[in-house]
N, C-alpha and C positions, 0 to 999 in steps of 0.2 A: 234653599229649597231646590230639589232636583227636578229636572224637566221630564215629565212623563208623556211619551208620544202615544197617541191613541192608535190602537191596533184593531183591525177588523176581526170579528169572530166568524169563523167558517164552520158550518155544520156538515158540509158535504165534501166529496173529493171526486176527481175525475178518475175513471177506471183506467187501469193499465191494460193496453192492448198490444199484442206482439204481432208484427207484420213479417211475413216470410218465415223461414225455418233455418235451422242449422246455426253455425257459428256467426254468420252475418245477419241473423234476424235482428230486427229493430223493435224495441219496445218504446211506446209513446204513452203519454198521459201520466196519471199518478199525482197530479197537482193537488195540493190542499190550500192553495191561495190563488189570488189573481195573478196574471202573467207577470213574472219577474219580481213579485212582491215577496221575496224570500225572507224578509224581515218579519213576515206574518205567518209563513207556512213553508212548505217544501215544493220544489220542482225537481223530483228525482231523476227525470229524464229531460235532456235538452231537446228543444224542437229540432226537427231534422229536415233536410233538403232533398227532395226528389227531383232529378233532372229529367226533362221530358225528351222523348224520342218519338218521331212520327213514323207510321208504317208506310207512308208514301213520301216522295220527295216534295217538300213545300215549294209552292211557286209564288207566294206573295210575301215572303219574309224580306225585311230590309237587309242590306248588305252587312250591317253590324251584327245581326243575329246569325247570318250564314257563315261568316268568315272562319269561325273555329271548326266548322263541321263539313266543309266543302268536299273533303275526301271520303266522307262516309254517308252522305245524305241519301244515297240510293240503297244502303244496306243497314236496316234497323239494328241487326245484331252487332255489327261493327260500330255503329253509332253508340249503342248502349255501352259497349265495352270501353269505348273511348271516354265516355262520361264518367265511368267508374275508375278506370286506370289513370287518366290524366287530370280529371277535375274533381275526383274524390266524392262523387255522388253517394249519398247514404242509401238511396233507393233509385230505381228507374221507373218512370211512368211511360208506358207505351200508349200513345194516343192513337186510337183505332180510326183514323181519319178516312182510310180507304173504304170502310164499311158504310159510309154515309150514302144513303140512297140518292142524294143530290150530287154526289161526286162519283167515285168509282163503283160504288155499290158492290164491293167485294163480298164474297160468300163467307159464311161462318167457317167453312173448311179452310179457305184461304187465310182467314184471320188466325185460326188455330195453328196453322203451319208456321206463320210468322212468329207467334207467341212462343212456340217451342224452340225456334232458332234463337230468339232473344234469351230465353231461359238458359239455354246451353252456353251462351256467351258470357253470362254474368254470374257472380256469386252473392249479389245483394238482392233484397226483396224486390219483387216486380208488382207494379200496380197497373191495372188496365183501365183505360178511360174511353168509354163509348162516345157516341155522337149526340146523345140526348134525344135520339129518335126512339120513341117508346118501343115500338114493335121490333125494329131491327136490332136494337141493343139487347133485347131479351133473347132473340134468336141467336145472336152472335155470342153473348156471354154464357148462355147455357151450353153451347157447343164447346167453348173454350174450357169451361169448368169441367166438363166430362173428359176432355182430352188431357187435362193436367191434374188428375186426381192426386190429392195429398200435397200439392205444391204450396198451399196456403198463399195463393195469389190474393190481391186485394182488388175487387172488381166493382165497377160502377160506371155512371151514376145509376143507383136504384131508386126509382120513384114509386109513388103510391100505385100508379097504373100498371107497373110491371114487377112489383115486389114479389108476387107469388112465384112467378117462373124463375126469376133470377135468384131470389132468396132460397127457394127450395133446392135449386141446383148448387148454390154455394154451400148450403148446409150438407147436402148429400156427398159432395166431393171435397169438402174440407177447405173452403176458402173464406175470406173475410169480405164483407160488403161495405160499400160506401152509400149511406142513405142520403139522398139528395132532395132538397126542397127549395122553392124559389124565394129566398130572402124573407122567411116568415117563421117565427119561433114556434107557432102552433102547428104549422104543417111539418116542421122538422120533428116535433115530438110525435105527431101522428104517424109518420113513416116508421119511426123507431118502434112504436107500439105495434104497428102492423107486422113488422118483421119479427118482433119478439113473439107475437101471437102465432106466427107461422112456425116458430121453433128455433129461429136464429137467435142465439144468445147475444146479449148486449156486449159481451166480451169479444164478439166477432163483428163489431159494427163501428164504423168511424163516420163522422158527420161531415157532409158537404153542405154548407149553408148557402151556396152560390156566391161566387166571387165577382165583384165588380172591379173595373179598372179605376184609374185616377178620376176623381170628380164625384158626381152624385152617386154613381154606382158603388163606389168605395164607402161613402158615408152610410148608405143603407146597409151594406154588408157588415161594416164595423159595428153599427148599432145592434144588429141582430146577434152578432157574435158576443157582444157585451152582455146582452140579455140572456143568451145561452149560458154564459159563465156565471151570471148572477143566480139564475135558476138552479144551476148545478151545485154551486158552492155555498150559497147563503139561504136557499129555499129548500134544499134537500130533494130536488126533483131527480129521482134516479133514472128516469127515461132520457134525461139530457146530460147525464154525467159521463159524456163520451168525448174522446179526442176529436179535434177538428182538422180537416184537410182543406187547403185552398188551391184551386186550379188557377194559379196566378199568371203564369207566363202567357198563356193563351189569350188572356184579356189585355195584358199590357202591350204586347207586341202587335196586336191588331189595331191599336189606336192610331189615328191619323198622325198624331204628333211623334209617334215612334217610327213612322215610315217616311216622314217628309225629309227631303234632301236639304242641303244648305242653301241651294238656290231657291227652293220653295219656301223655306222658313229661316232666313238668315238670323233673325233676332232670337231664335231658339238655341243658337249655338251649334257646336259640333254634334252631328247626328249620332255618332258612335257613343260618345259620352252621355248624350241625352237619353238614349234608349237604356243604357246600363243603369243610369241613375233612376230613371222611371221605375225600372224593375226592382232595384235595391230598396228605394224609398218605400215603394208599395209593400215589399216584403216585410220591412221593419214595422210598418203600420199594422199589418195583419198579425205579426207576432205580438204586438202590444194589445191586440184585440183578443188573443187567445189561440192563435194557430199552433198546431202541433206538427203538421206536415205541410211544407210549402213546395209546390210544383213550380220549378224555375227553369230558365232556358240559358241565359248567357253566363259563361264561366266567371266573368268578372263580377257580375251581380251576385252570383253564388258566393264568391270569395268575400265580398264586402258584407253580405248578410251573415255569413258564418262568423265573421269577425265581430259583428254586433252581438250575436248570441254569446260568443265566448267572453267578450268584455263585460257583458251585462251580468253573467252568472259567475265568472271566474275572476273578474277584476282586470286591471291593466290600463294602459293608455291608448286612446284612439290615435295618438300621434305616431304610434308604432305601426299602424296599418298602412301598407303601401298604397300609393295613389293608383288610379285606374291605369292599367296597361293597355295601350291601344294596339290594334292590329292593322287598321286602315291608315291611309295617309292623313297627316295632321291637317287641320283646317285653320286657315287664317282669315278671320272676319274683322273687318274694320267697323267696329261698333260705333265709333265716333261719327263716321260718315252716314250711318243709318239714323242717328239721333236727330230729332227735329231741332230747328234753330230756336234758341231760347228767346222768349219775348221779354226784353228788358225795359219795356215801356213803363214809365212811372206816371200814373195819372195825377194831374195837379188838383 
């Protein structure tokens, strides 16, 4: 008697969405099965990795995150080009940190000028990520949309409170939007409906479910992403049949554990390897939850994550993946001296 393995039946599919334009445009989505369940359906497009670039020089990054970019931190265009040429980024995400009213409060015109310089420096799709300040993001992203007519940028986050302004601008000037909601499947669907009612086609929409770092935040995000996938693939909810983007690096590298030095937290091991593994492990978890686009920071975390994607879909051995390549001085920690003395008392 032969063994018959049960297979899930899927009634829906994730829409294919093209980001960018030209020869280096990236298409995501198209799945007809749960993530990596290719024995039940198809994943015609591999998940892709977008490396992040900030439009101002970061001042709170740990040394491990800074080491690869020290020569370009003050020049977003050069930074973006380095991510593409040296680290193979599929896309670039320009984090518009300078526009934050609580930081530099840069003007829409200043932001648009930076975007144009980055666009000229790269040949891969460009994603723009605001500061989640409702009013300022609308003001900035509308201006950038106008100044980059036809470039098919991907812009966000677009929320229910600013969807009209940003959505109409993206629609008018030929861009794709990132619909964002705070870890809630019903709110995610609501934003998609609002944008569609405005005239933004679902084929120009990618979903940001809000990404949590390691811990409780990740558990909530993972659960919502699972539910989004279930609704899309098994319940036929066409308003949720959209690719997912995770703004991952921003959450991981601001964690206390990613910043602590060896003196502050010796039992956590080498800070450089720790941060890289925190980002890579988180990336894999979100891939298993259904991520189509991952926003990442460290080149080694990117390499490890890309290896996971390729091994999962193409086969091969993880033993062939090179170990983490360090840039900083190696750390020698005497873990034995940190361990508590064992209590060998045997009670009679």
